[in-house]
Structure formats: C-alpha cells, structure tokens
Residue, then its C-alpha position, 0 to 999 in steps of 0.5 A: m660258966s661266964e655269961p654267954s654273949e648274944h653270939q651263937l656257936a655258928d658265929i664263932a665258926s664263921s669268924l674263923y672263915k672270914d679272912e681270905p688268902t691274899q697270896n698264891l697257895y700250894h697243894y702238894t701231891s704226887l705225879d699221879g695226883v697231878v695227872g688226876i687233877h689235870k684229867q678231872q680238873a679238880l682236887w679231892a676234898t676228903k671227909v674230915q674223919y678220914f684225914s691221914d693224921s687222925s690226931e687233928l680232930s682229937h687235938a681239938f676235942s681234947l681242948f673242948r673236953r678240958r673246958v667241959d671238965f673245968l665247968l664240971g669241976n666248978n659246978r657250972a651249968p646243968q651237971d647232967l648236960l655237962s656229964q653227957l657232953s663229956f662222954w659224947l666228946q670222948s666217943p666217935q659218935h661226935t663225928a660219926n655222922a658229920a659230913l664236912f669235907v676238907v681240901c688243904f693248901t699251904e703258903r709254903r712253896d718248894s718246902l722240904s718239910q712239905w715234900r717229905g711229909y706229903t709227897p712220895m719220894g721221887r714222885g712228888a709235885c706241887i700245884e700253885l694256885r692264884a689266890d683270886q682263882l681259889i677264892a672264886c672256886t670256893r665261893a662258887q662251890g659252897y666252900d668256906i676257906a680258913r687259915c689254920v689256928y696253931q697258937y695254943n692260947q688262941k685255940a684254948s680261948l676259942a675252945e672255951q668260947a665254943i663250949d660255953r655257947f655249945v652248952s648254952q644252946a644245948a640247954k635251950i634246946g633241952p633234953s629229949a622226952d626221956r629225961s632219965s636217959s643217960s643220953s637225953y641231950y645227945p639230940a641237942f649235941e648232934a644239932l650243934q655238932q656241925d659248927l663245932l666240927r667247923i671250928a675243930a677243922t681249923f685247929k692244928h697242933d702248934t708243932f705244925e705251924d711251919e706248914q702255914e696251912w689253909r683249908a677249904v671246908r664244905r658241909h655236905d647236907g645230903s640234898p639233891a644239889a649237893p655234890e656226889i660223894a665218891y670213894r678212893v682206896g686208902r691203906a686200910t679203908l675206903i675214903p669218902y671225898i667230893r670234887f673241888s673243881l678248879v674250873h674258874p666259875d667265870s671263865g669256865k677254864f681250868t688253869l694252874w698258876n704253876v707246878w713244881v716238881g719235887p726231889t727226884p733223880h729224873l728232875e729234867l725229865s719230870v719237868a719236861a713231861l709236865r710241861s708237855l701235859l699241861g701246856d697252856q694251862i700253866m699261867c705263870g708265863r715265863y717259867p712254866v713248871m719249876p724244878t725243886k731246889a730242895p737238896y733231898r734224896e732217899t738213901 
C-alpha cells in the first residue's frame, strides 16, 4: 500500500461535496408525488439502503473490495485487518446501521429516459428548482450536495484512495480487546463507515451517465435535533425517509421554479390542473407548468 497522505477518509468524502450546482435541477416524480410535495412543501430523502436500484451501493463496494484484494495479494498492510475488511465489505453489515438519507436531482429537463425510468406512464411530472434555492435548502437542513461520479477511472482512483485511508485509520484505531476474534476490527470499521458510505453514495455505473445526477445527502445522527424518520410502503418493504424541505430558509416561502408534465393522453388537462393547484407558487412567470415534448406513449 502506498504511504497514505495526511488527508483522512473524511477529506476524500468532503472533496466530493465541495462543488454546487450552477444551473436549475429537476426531480422526476408522479402526479401523486407533486400533490404530496405541494401539501408537505418537501421532498422525501430516502435511506440509502432502500434505493430502488440496489446495485448502486454494491457497485461502489465492488470497487472497494477490488482494492482490498489487491492489498491482500501484495501483502500490504496488516493481513488480519485486510482479511476482516474483505468479509465486512461483502456483508450487509457494512450498511445495516448506516443512516444516510439521499434525495436525487438531475440536470436533464424533459428527458425521455427520465420519464421512462422514474415516472409512471401517463402520470409523470418533473419539478424544476432554482440552483440557489436548492443550495440554500441543503445548507439550512444539514445536507451536502454532490454531483454523481460516473467515469470508471475516476471511481477506481477514489476507491483506491478511500480504502488506503480506511485501512490506515482502522489500523490506528486498532482491534477490539478480543484480538483473536475474526471480527476484532469491526468496531474500527463501523467507526469509519459513514464516510465510506458518503463516498459510495456518489458512485453510479457509467451506463447511467446520461442522467447527469446530483444528490443531496444527510447523515441522521439520532440526536434530538435530527429530523423524524418516517416510513412509506414500498413494493416489498417499508422504506425509511426524512423530509427535505423546499421552504426557503430566508423568505419562509415554498416555491418551485416550474413543473413539467410527462407523456399522457390528457396533456392539456394535466397542465391546467397543475397550474390551478400551484398558482403563484410557480416562479418562472411567463410559462408556468410546461407540457412535455417527448414523443412517447405506451402501446
């Protein structure tokens, strides 16, 4: 293993969250979702383990394991630590207690692939948020925002740096009192897992690069000041989430820059209904609530 720099694992995670969007971002949902967003004046930030695409975390952790395998194969760092880390990374234990909540946005407006992938056919909608409003909301609520990382070489380099520092810091923390245990380093791993997951939460497979996704990420520390965790019913399980308020922290107002209506056989009716629902909460002015131009229908 190369000699780790003075930077810590947390520094690598923080580096991924230093940039902020400079253009409006979009959140695709259903018409039901828009009604809920209007009522609650908020989006839902989902606990990261419950994403509909379960491959996202496994993709990041496969890159982490690849670096651990390299270190094991080249007799780098304490072998017992690396062996335990290899097993730990393969187990659901590495995310079981992690409390990261994520809400997703995209740079893509009125995108056919987004309508197909993230909205129900005939009932899709997309809210548009000003970049400055989104940044203000993330800061006020303790979220960090990051652009997703798609390029394989960049992810591999980040995974290498992250694991090198993870191993270095775990070695400094040391094993538990029972050094003979096959999981003696697990407490050290768990002390570092939040930063590793913050890095993993920005990784997406390169085949999704067209989505140009950004994510607002918050760690729920369980303190009395932390937002309440609520639950919604998914297809096969309850899904934990917390609110991501869209009320501007300075003005105290809930506004959207605009809303787009997805492919539907009742496009004009849907546009009219949303204009009536949202009224002066749409801020774009000249063209409030826009119909899609995507030529898509279900046959």
